[in-house]
C-alpha positions in Angstrom: 141.6 -13.1 -141.0 141.2 -16.1 -143.2 143.9 -17.1 -145.5 143.2 -16.1 -149.1 142.3 -19.0 -151.5 144.4 -18.4 -154.6 144.2 -20.5 -157.8 147.1 -20.4 -160.2 147.2 -22.2 -163.5 150.4 -23.6 -165.1 152.4 -24.0 -161.8 154.7 -26.9 -162.8 157.6 -24.6 -163.8 158.5 -21.0 -164.7 156.5 -18.1 -163.6 153.7 -20.3 -162.3 156.0 -22.2 -160.1 157.5 -19.0 -158.7 154.0 -17.6 -158.1 153.0 -20.8 -156.2 156.0 -20.4 -153.9 155.5 -16.6 -153.6 151.9 -16.8 -152.5 152.4 -19.8 -150.4 155.1 -17.9 -148.4 152.7 -14.9 -148.2 150.2 -17.0 -146.3 147.7 -17.9 -149.1 146.2 -21.4 -149.6 147.4 -22.0 -153.1 145.8 -24.4 -155.5 147.8 -25.1 -158.7 147.4 -27.1 -161.8 149.3 -28.3 -164.9 148.9 -30.9 -167.6 151.7 -33.0 -166.0 152.6 -34.1 -162.5 155.0 -32.2 -160.4 158.1 -33.4 -158.5 158.0 -30.8 -155.7 156.0 -29.8 -152.6 155.1 -26.6 -150.9 153.4 -25.8 -147.6 149.7 -24.8 -148.0 149.7 -25.9 -151.7 147.5 -28.4 -153.5 148.1 -29.6 -157.0 145.7 -30.9 -159.7 146.6 -32.5 -163.0 144.4 -30.6 -165.4 144.4 -29.6 -169.1 143.1 -26.0 -168.8 141.3 -26.3 -172.2 139.4 -29.4 -171.1 136.0 -28.3 -169.8 135.2 -31.4 -167.9 138.5 -31.4 -166.1 138.2 -27.7 -165.3 134.7 -28.2 -163.9 135.9 -31.0 -161.7 138.7 -28.8 -160.3 136.3 -26.1 -159.4 133.8 -28.6 -157.9 136.6 -29.8 -155.6 137.5 -26.2 -154.6 133.8 -25.4 -153.9 133.4 -28.5 -151.7 136.6 -28.0 -149.7 136.6 -24.2 -149.3 133.2 -22.8 -150.4 135.0 -19.9 -152.0 137.8 -18.6 -154.2 139.4 -15.2 -153.7 142.0 -15.0 -156.4 142.6 -16.5 -159.8 145.8 -16.1 -161.8 145.6 -17.4 -165.3 149.3 -18.0 -166.0 149.1 -21.2 -168.1 150.1 -20.4 -171.7 152.1 -21.7 -174.6 153.9 -19.9 -177.4 154.6 -20.5 -181.1 157.6 -18.8 -182.6 157.3 -19.7 -186.2 156.6 -17.8 -189.4 152.9 -18.1 -190.3 153.8 -19.9 -193.6 155.4 -22.8 -191.6 152.9 -22.9 -188.7 150.9 -26.2 -188.8 147.2 -26.1 -187.8 148.0 -28.4 -184.9 150.1 -25.7 -183.4 147.4 -23.1 -184.0 144.8 -25.2 -182.2 147.2 -26.0 -179.3 148.0 -22.3 -178.7 144.4 -21.1 -179.0 143.0 -23.9 -176.9 145.5 -23.2 -174.0 145.7 -19.5 -174.1 142.2 -18.4 -175.1 139.8 -21.3 -174.2 141.8 -22.2 -171.1 141.7 -18.6 -169.8 138.0 -18.3 -170.6 137.0 -21.5 -168.9 138.9 -20.6 -165.7 137.5 -17.0 -165.7 133.9 -18.4 -166.2 134.1 -21.1 -163.6 136.1 -18.9 -161.2 133.5 -16.1 -161.4 130.7 -18.6 -160.6 132.5 -19.4 -157.4 133.6 -15.9 -156.5 130.1 -14.4 -156.9 128.8 -16.3 -153.9 130.9 -14.0 -151.7 130.6 -11.0 -154.0 134.4 -10.8 -154.1 137.1 -11.9 -156.4 140.3 -10.9 -158.2 141.2 -12.3 -161.6 144.5 -11.6 -163.3 145.2 -12.8 -166.9 148.5 -12.9 -168.7 149.0 -11.0 -172.0 152.4 -10.1 -173.5 154.3 -7.2 -174.8 154.4 -9.1 -178.1 150.8 -7.8 -178.6 151.6 -4.0 -178.8 154.9 -4.7 -180.6 153.1 -6.9 -183.2 156.0 -9.2 -183.3 156.7 -10.9 -186.6 157.1 -14.7 -186.3 154.6 -15.0 -183.5 151.3 -14.5 -185.3 149.2 -17.1 -183.5 150.7 -16.4 -180.1 150.1 -12.7 -180.5 146.6 -13.3 -181.8 145.8 -15.5 -178.8 147.1 -13.0 -176.3 145.3 -10.2 -178.0 142.1 -12.3 -177.5 143.0 -12.6 -173.8 143.3 -8.9 -173.6 139.9 -8.3 -175.2 138.4 -11.0 -173.0 139.8 -9.3 -169.9 138.2 -6.0 -170.9 134.8 -7.4 -171.6 134.7 -9.8 -168.6 135.7 -6.8 -166.4 132.3 -5.2 -167.4 130.4 -8.5 -167.1 131.7 -9.3 -163.7 131.8 -5.8 -162.1 128.4 -6.1 -160.5 129.5 -9.4 -158.9 132.3 -7.8 -157.0 134.9 -9.3 -159.2 137.8 -7.4 -160.9 139.5 -8.7 -164.0 142.9 -7.3 -165.1 145.9 -8.3 -167.1 149.7 -8.2 -166.8 151.9 -8.2 -169.9 155.5 -9.4 -169.2 158.6 -8.7 -171.2 160.9 -11.6 -172.0 161.9 -13.5 -168.8 164.6 -16.1 -168.9 162.4 -19.2 -168.8 161.9 -22.3 -171.1 159.5 -20.2 -173.2 162.4 -18.2 -174.8 165.3 -20.6 -174.7 164.9 -21.6 -178.3 164.8 -18.0 -179.5 168.0 -16.7 -181.1 169.8 -14.2 -178.8 169.8 -11.6 -181.5 166.0 -11.7 -181.7 165.7 -11.4 -178.0 168.1 -8.4 -177.8 166.2 -6.7 -180.6 163.0 -7.1 -178.5 164.6 -5.8 -175.4 165.9 -2.8 -177.3 162.2 -1.8 -178.0 161.6 -1.4 -174.2 162.2 1.8 -172.4 164.0 -0.2 -169.7 166.2 -2.5 -171.7 166.6 -5.6 -169.6 164.9 -9.0 -169.1 162.0 -9.1 -166.7 162.1 -11.0 -163.5 159.5 -13.1 -161.7 159.5 -10.5 -159.0 158.5 -7.8 -161.5 155.5 -9.8 -162.5 154.5 -10.6 -158.9 154.7 -6.9 -158.1 151.9 -6.1 -160.6 149.8 -9.1 -159.6 150.1 -8.0 -155.9 148.6 -4.6 -156.9 145.7 -6.2 -158.7 145.0 -8.7 -155.9 144.8 -6.1 -153.1 141.4 -5.7 -151.6 142.0 -1.9 -151.9 142.2 -2.4 -155.7 138.4 -2.8 -155.9 138.1 0.2 -158.3 140.7 -1.2 -160.7 139.3 -3.4 -163.4 139.6 -4.0 -167.2 143.2 -2.7 -167.1 146.3 -4.2 -168.6 149.8 -3.3 -167.4 152.8 -3.9 -169.7 156.2 -4.1 -168.1 159.4 -2.5 -169.3 157.9 0.7 -170.7 156.6 -0.7 -174.0 
């Protein structure tokens, strides 16, 4: 059996870096990307320096994958940025940055990924939402709006890509102890955890468990779904 070809965005650190290690160890050929260079190596891993919202750079990445492998089995759209400011003090530059990365970046990778996946009538796409969407978290208006857009995008693309043999699903993590939340006051984080049925931080393994389920060949009847962690 051929090794799965798995593309993961935002692999320089955090969840993306963990997933790159995780799927490399699982025998996948992993292709990762980030805006900045990396200072680490993994077996069966290739890295590209790409801004996920830059259409030209994204197309070049997929052209490289097409030439080298002629296929793509899995796409994990992990790349994302957050803004944790009150709307009244959120500059338009931040709004554009969040929407470009989270919404446009996810859309571009889904579109280009599906073009490559449809050649073999097989593909698994997993997008990242957040529990901040159902909790409607104050102070995160643009971040929440961007991830709500990703959720809607997931549901619509699931229908558009179904006849191509491609499933599109989403995972919504709870707070995980990464750079994304280090600047958030502990009291705010604790208040958020208290809204979960299971009141603890999430782990990288929790996220990978959901992604594993969505990526399984046997999950070919699961599409357009979003799974929030922690019992939100």
